[in-house]
C-alpha positions in Angstrom: -51.7 58.5 -36.8 -54.4 56.9 -34.7 -53.2 54.4 -32.0 -54.4 50.8 -32.2 -54.0 50.3 -28.4 -56.0 52.2 -25.8 -54.5 53.5 -22.6 -56.0 50.6 -20.7 -54.4 48.2 -23.2 -51.0 49.9 -22.5 -51.5 49.4 -18.7 -52.5 45.8 -19.1 -49.5 45.0 -21.3 -47.1 46.8 -19.0 -48.6 44.8 -16.1 -48.1 41.6 -18.1 -44.5 42.4 -18.7 -43.9 43.1 -15.0 -45.5 39.8 -14.1 -43.5 37.9 -16.6 -40.2 39.5 -15.6 -40.9 38.7 -11.9 -39.9 35.1 -12.6 -36.9 35.7 -14.8 -33.8 37.8 -15.3 -34.8 38.2 -18.9 -36.1 41.5 -20.2 -39.2 41.7 -22.5 -39.9 44.7 -24.7 -42.8 45.2 -27.1 -43.1 47.4 -30.2 -46.1 47.8 -32.4 -45.6 49.4 -35.8 -48.5 50.6 -37.9 -46.5 50.0 -41.1 -42.8 49.4 -41.5 -42.7 51.0 -45.0 -44.8 53.3 -47.2 -44.5 51.2 -50.4 -45.2 54.4 -52.3 -43.1 53.3 -55.2 -45.7 50.7 -56.1 -48.4 53.0 -57.4 -45.9 54.9 -59.5 -44.5 51.6 -60.9 -47.9 50.3 -61.8 -48.7 53.6 -63.4 -45.5 53.5 -65.5 -46.2 49.9 -66.6 -49.7 50.9 -67.6 -48.3 53.8 -69.6 -46.0 51.5 -71.5 -48.8 49.1 -72.2 -51.2 51.8 -73.4 -50.1 52.0 -77.1 -50.4 48.2 -77.4 -53.7 47.9 -75.7 -55.1 50.9 -77.6 -54.1 49.3 -80.9 -55.6 46.0 -79.9 -58.8 47.2 -78.2 -59.6 50.5 -79.9 -57.7 50.7 -83.2 -60.2 53.1 -84.7 -59.5 55.7 -82.0 -56.0 56.4 -83.2 -56.9 56.2 -86.8 -59.7 58.7 -86.3 -57.4 61.1 -84.5 -54.8 60.7 -87.2 -56.9 61.1 -90.3 -60.4 62.1 -89.3 -63.4 60.5 -90.8 -61.9 60.3 -94.3 -58.8 58.3 -93.3 -59.7 55.5 -95.6 -59.4 57.6 -98.8 -55.7 57.6 -98.7 -55.4 61.0 -100.4 -53.0 62.8 -98.2 -50.1 65.1 -98.8 -46.8 65.0 -96.9 -48.0 68.0 -94.8 -51.3 66.2 -94.0 -49.4 63.1 -92.9 -47.1 65.2 -90.6 -50.1 67.0 -89.1 -51.9 63.7 -88.6 -48.8 62.2 -86.9 -48.6 65.2 -84.5 -52.3 64.7 -83.7 -51.9 61.0 -83.1 -48.9 61.5 -80.8 -50.8 64.1 -78.9 -53.8 61.9 -78.5 -51.7 59.0 -77.4 -49.8 61.2 -74.9 -53.1 62.4 -73.4 -54.4 58.9 -73.1 -51.1 57.8 -71.4 -51.3 60.7 -68.9 -54.9 59.8 -68.1 -54.0 56.1 -67.7 -51.0 57.0 -65.4 -53.2 59.2 -63.2 -56.0 56.7 -62.9 -53.8 53.7 -62.2 -51.7 55.5 -59.7 -54.8 56.9 -57.9 -56.5 53.5 -57.8 -53.4 51.8 -56.4 -52.5 54.5 -53.9 -54.5 53.2 -50.8 -52.2 51.4 -48.4 -54.1 48.1 -48.7 -53.6 48.0 -52.4 -50.0 48.9 -52.1 -49.4 46.1 -49.6 -51.3 43.6 -51.9 -48.9 44.3 -54.7 -45.8 44.3 -52.5 -44.0 41.0 -53.0 -44.2 38.8 -49.8 -40.4 38.4 -49.6 -40.0 42.2 -49.7 -42.6 42.7 -46.9 -40.9 40.1 -44.8 -37.5 41.6 -45.3 -38.7 45.1 -44.4 -40.4 43.8 -41.2 -37.3 42.0 -40.2 -35.2 45.1 -40.9 -37.5 47.3 -38.9 -37.5 44.8 -36.0 -33.7 44.6 -35.9 -33.6 48.4 -36.0 -36.0 48.7 -33.1 -34.0 46.1 -31.1 -31.0 48.3 -31.3 -32.9 51.6 -31.0 -34.6 50.5 -27.8 -31.4 49.3 -26.2 -32.2 45.6 -25.9 -28.6 44.8 -26.6 -27.4 46.7 -23.6 -28.7 44.4 -20.9 -26.1 43.0 -18.5 -26.3 39.4 -19.5 -27.6 40.0 -23.0 -31.1 38.7 -22.1 -33.3 41.1 -24.0 -36.3 39.8 -26.0 -38.2 42.0 -28.4 -41.7 41.3 -29.4 -42.3 43.2 -32.6 -45.5 43.3 -34.7 -46.2 45.1 -37.9 -49.9 45.7 -38.2 -50.2 46.7 -41.9 -48.0 43.8 -43.0 -49.7 41.4 -40.5 -46.5 39.9 -39.4 -44.8 39.5 -36.0 -41.2 38.9 -35.1 -39.5 37.8 -31.9 -35.8 38.8 -31.6 -33.7 37.5 -28.7 -30.3 38.7 -27.7 -27.2 36.5 -27.8 -27.5 35.5 -24.2 -31.0 33.9 -24.9 -30.0 32.5 -28.3 -27.2 30.6 -26.6 -29.8 28.5 -24.7 -33.0 28.8 -26.7 -33.3 28.2 -30.5 -35.2 30.8 -32.6 -37.6 28.1 -33.7 -38.9 27.8 -30.2 -40.6 31.2 -30.6 -42.5 30.2 -33.8 -45.7 29.1 -32.0 -45.8 32.3 -30.1 -45.3 34.3 -33.3 -48.1 32.4 -35.0 -50.6 32.9 -32.2 -49.8 36.6 -31.9 -50.2 37.2 -35.6 -53.5 35.4 -35.5 -54.8 37.4 -32.6 -53.7 40.7 -34.0 -55.4 39.8 -37.4 -58.6 39.1 -35.5 -58.5 42.5 -33.9 -57.3 41.3 -30.5 -53.9 42.8 -30.5 -53.7 43.6 -26.7 -54.9 40.1 -25.8 -52.4 38.6 -28.3 -49.5 40.6 -26.8 -50.5 39.7 -23.2 -50.6 36.0 -24.1 -47.3 36.2 -26.0 -45.6 38.0 -23.1 -46.8 35.3 -20.7 -45.5 32.5 -23.0 -42.2 34.2 -23.4 -41.9 34.8 -19.7 -42.5 31.2 -18.9 -39.9 30.0 -21.4 -37.3 32.6 -20.1 -38.0 31.5 -16.5 -36.9 28.0 -17.4 -33.4 29.2 -18.5 -33.0 32.5 -16.8 -34.3 32.4 -13.2 -34.7 35.7 -11.4 -31.7 37.3 -9.7 -31.4 37.6 -5.9 -31.5 41.4 -6.5 -33.9 42.0 -9.4 -32.9 44.7 -11.8 -35.4 46.2 -14.3 -33.0 47.3 -17.1 -35.7 48.1 -19.6 -39.0 50.0 -19.1 -42.0 47.7 -18.9 -44.1 49.1 -21.7 -45.3 48.8 -25.3 -44.2 51.4 -27.9 -46.4 52.3 -30.8 -44.8 53.6 -34.0 
């Protein structure tokens, strides 16, 4: 998968983290995820719904299609034997099945691109998946292992266009989560405008300033987490 940050962006972000942490004992870590979920169930679900609606829509929009496939051009005469009706029923079911297969294939293909899948994904579900991914990365990157529990994760999901800041319990004891909301809003806006690196650098600076107010630097600074941004 193509990276959204250049090598120069990585260097600038790492430098911003180092500068922010020079004034605080807090630890800042950044993770950029291209997408937190595939949402591949959405095209299949849409295709299945379309298949279920096909008989109704065919009957409403093209009633002559099934009638012609059942009885041919002389369907209105009504002179059919039981064998004729059985044969007509088989033809009709086959025609409907072929239509449903085609509808499923077309709808699934049209809704397969990631942008379409995300459009159909319910917003609460997208938010839940982003939060779950952020919490998972918080643990996976070891932010909960800092000595004074002063780790802060800046997490952004590019496809979902959402950002999350997760602070460890040492920070939460002094700073409420709502304090980070403005930083999250600004970061999301910058990333959406194609300025992800600039948005991250600004967010890192804002977080560093806030952490410095509550967690001054130690007499013997310790860098407990690598100063970098991780792309997933």
